[in-house]
N, C-alpha and C positions, 0 to 999 in steps of 0.2 A: 889740397882737398882731393879726396878719392871719389871718382865717379863710378857708379856701378851701372851695368847694363841690365835692363829689364826686358822681359818678353812682351810687355804691354806697349802697343804703338803709341807714339806721341799724339796727343789730342790737340786739335786746332779748332777753336771756336769759329763758327761762320763758314766752314767748308762744306756744309751740306748735312744731310741726314746721316746720323751714325749708322753705318752699314757694314762695318767690319773690314772694309777695304782700305788699304793705304793708298795714298795718291802718288803717282809717278809724274812729276812735273817735267815737261819737255819744252821749256821756254824758247829753245832754239827754233822750234817749228813755227813760232809766231812770225818770224821773218818771212818764211815761205807763204804763210797764210795771208800776210799783209802785202805780198808782192814785192818785197824788198829785192833789189838787184834785178828786177824785171826791166826789159828794154822799154823805152818810152815810145818806140815806133818800130816799123819793120826794117829799117835800114841798118847797115853795118855800123854807122856812126850814131845810132840811137841808143847807145848804152848796152849793146849786146854783150853779155858776159862771155859767150863762146868766142867772140872776136878779141876780147881783152885778155882772156886767160893765157893764150900762147905767149903773150908778152911778159908774163910773170916767170919767176923761177919755178921749177917743177914742184918744189916743196910748197911755195906760196899758192900756186895755182892748183895744187893737188893733181898734177899731171903724172901719170904712171909711165907713159911711153909716148914718143913722138915719131911719126913717120914723115914722109915727104909731103903728103897731101892731107893727112888726118892725124889726130892725136887721141889718146885714151886718157880720160880724166875721171876722178871719183865724183859721184853725184853728191852735192851738198845736202840734199834732202833724201837720203837713201831709203829704199824699200826694204833692203837687207844689208847687212855688213858686206862690204866689197862691191856694192852696186857701182858699176862703171858705165861710162858713156863713151862711144867712139864718135868723134866730131870732125867734120872737114874744117880746115883752116878757112876756106872760102865761105863767105856768108851766102848761103843758098838754102832755100826753104824746102824744096821738093826733091825727093829721091830721083825723079826723072831728070832733074837738072844737073846731076853729078856727071863729071867727065868719066870716061872709061877708067882712067888711072885712079881717080878718086873712088870709084865703085870697087875696083879690085883691092885697093889698099884698105878700104873700110872693111871689106870681108876678111882680109888677112889679119888686121888688128883685132877683129872680133874673135877669130880663131886663137890668136895669141893670148887674148884676154881670158878665154876659157881655159887654156893651158895654165896660165899664171894662177887663176883662181883655184883650179884643182890642186896645183902644187902647193900653194900657200895655205889654203883653207880646207881642202878636201871636199869641195863642192860636189854634191851628188847630181845636180842638174842645173838648168838655166832657163830663165825667161829672157828671150831676146826679141827686141822689136823696136819699131818706131811709131810714134803717134804723129801722123801727117795732118797738120791743121789744128786749129784751136778746138773745133767741134769734135775732133778725134781724141782730144785730151792732151795735146802738146802744150806744155807750160811755156815754152819759148818756141812758138811756131815758125818764126822767121829764120831760124838757123837750125837746120837738120841735125839731129843727133840720134844715135842708136843706143838703146839701153841694153846692158848685159847685167842681169840680176842673178847672182848665185842662189841656189836653193839646196836645202838639206832635208832629209826625211824628218818630219816632225817639226819643221821650223815655223809652222803656223800654229800658234797656241791661242790661249784665251786673250792675250794682250791686244792684238789687232782686232779681234772679233768683238770683245766686250769693251775694252778700254780705248779702242781706236788709237792705239799707241804701239809703235814698234820699238823694242828694246835693242839697242846696238851696244855691244860690249867693248868697243874699241874706238879710240879717237881717230878722226879721219887722217890726220898726219901719220899716225902709226900704221894705219891700213895702207896708205899710199906707199910708205917705205916697204912694207911687207910684200906688196904686189909688185913694186918696181924691182925689188931684189929677186922675185920669182919669175919675172918676165922673160920669155924665151929670147935668147940672143942668137942672131945670126941667120 
């Protein structure tokens, strides 16, 4: 049987008022919305994903690079493709609690992440920062993590503004490999 493509979008009854928009379903976001994989408490043993990720293989944990005190990992719920986080191995909530060695390495891996993202994806700029505490927007406030979000000219379009949806063009495993291969050595 031969199937032909038409330019008419598929119609689905019950999806709302006919408005000429097609729907982009992002069911993977529901896990984040419902708090899946969130720690049950503030301690390292309370299901903290940032404590368990280093025990995984780099591929399974989406780890891009490992240092002595911190590691770089892809965000499971990225704001943009290539959204990384630099995370101390030690379960610590506040930036002021980092040791000098942890602080230095966090800064160094942040710089390396910027180089890797520029090399691998041609990022034009970055949003870099930490949300300290739940009231400041930290999704996992009990374990410090610094976000490195690559940005490109024109990367904000109608999707996040109108559709409250971010379109990511690559699977996280593929992004992890691309950035790990571009990570500065040495």
